[in-house]
N, C-alpha and C positions, 0 to 999 in steps of 0.2 A: 529770760524769754518773754517776748511781747505778748501782750493781750490781743486774743481774735476780736474784732470789733464788725458785728454785721450791722448792715442798715438796709430797712427796705422801705420803699417810698408807696404809699397807698394815697391815690386820690380819690375822694368819696363825698358826697354829699349826705350819706347814710352815717350818721353821727353814732348810732347804738351799734354798727360794726366797729367803728373807732375806738369805741369805748373799751371794747374787748381786746384788740389787738394792740393800740399804739400806745407809746409810753412819751411821746412828744407830739404837739399839736401846733401845725403852721396854718394859720388862717389868711386866705389871700384874698381880695376883693378887687376885681377890675384889674387885676394884675399887679396890684402893691399888696405887700406884707402890711395885715394889720397888725399879728400878733404872733409870737411864738414861745409858747411855754411846755415846760412839763404837765401833761394830762392829770397827775395827780395834784399837781399846784392850782390849775384851773378849776377842778373839782372841788377841792378842799378849802381853797382861800377864796375864790370869788364868789359872788352871790347877786341876787335879785333882790332888790328892794321895793316893796310898793307902800308909800307914805303919801302925806298931805304934802301941801307947798310948804307949811312953816318948817316941816321935817327935813323937807329937802334942801331949803333955805340954812338948816344949821349942818350940813353935812360939809366937810372938808372937800371941795374940789377937786383936788388931787388925788383923792380915792375914787373919784367916777369915772367910768371908761365911756360910757353912752348912758342917756337918758331919753324916755320918751314922756311926754305930757298926754294924758289920758284923759275923758270927761271928768271923772271924779278922782283922780289919783294920779301920783307919779311913779313911774317904773324906772329903776336906776341900777344900772350894771356897775358894781363896784370891785375893786381888786382886792378887798380885805373884810370880808363880811364881818369879821369878830370885831375889828376894830368899828366899825360903822355902828354895830350894834349897841356898843358903850357911847356911842354920840349921840343917838336920839333915841327918843322915848317911844316905848313899844311897836317898832317897825316889824311891817311882814316881811323877815328876812329869812333865807333858807338856801342850804345847801343845793347847788343846781346840779343836775346833769349835765352833760356837754351838749347836749342838743339845745337847750334852752338858752345856755351861754352863745352858743354861735348863732343862733336864731335872732339872737338881741342886736348882733353886730350889722 
């Protein structure tokens, strides 16, 4: 007997709703797919680092999804926060809610 698969599509900018109901997230910006991931993978693995320039330079650039240079720090979206935590000393690196990850894009 074949398994029944049910799919619902929700388009929303209210990420708190998506966190409650979605299993899979597709982020589209200006008509292009930026990323598509399991929601749990996004919230468990991805993270935002706040660090100085020397720490930014020490990161493996292949782990960086996006970054911002602020007045006194770098803010960096990384795909594997646990791996990055090991590669730089004393970063501000936290598990993020879906809203913070999507706003970074």
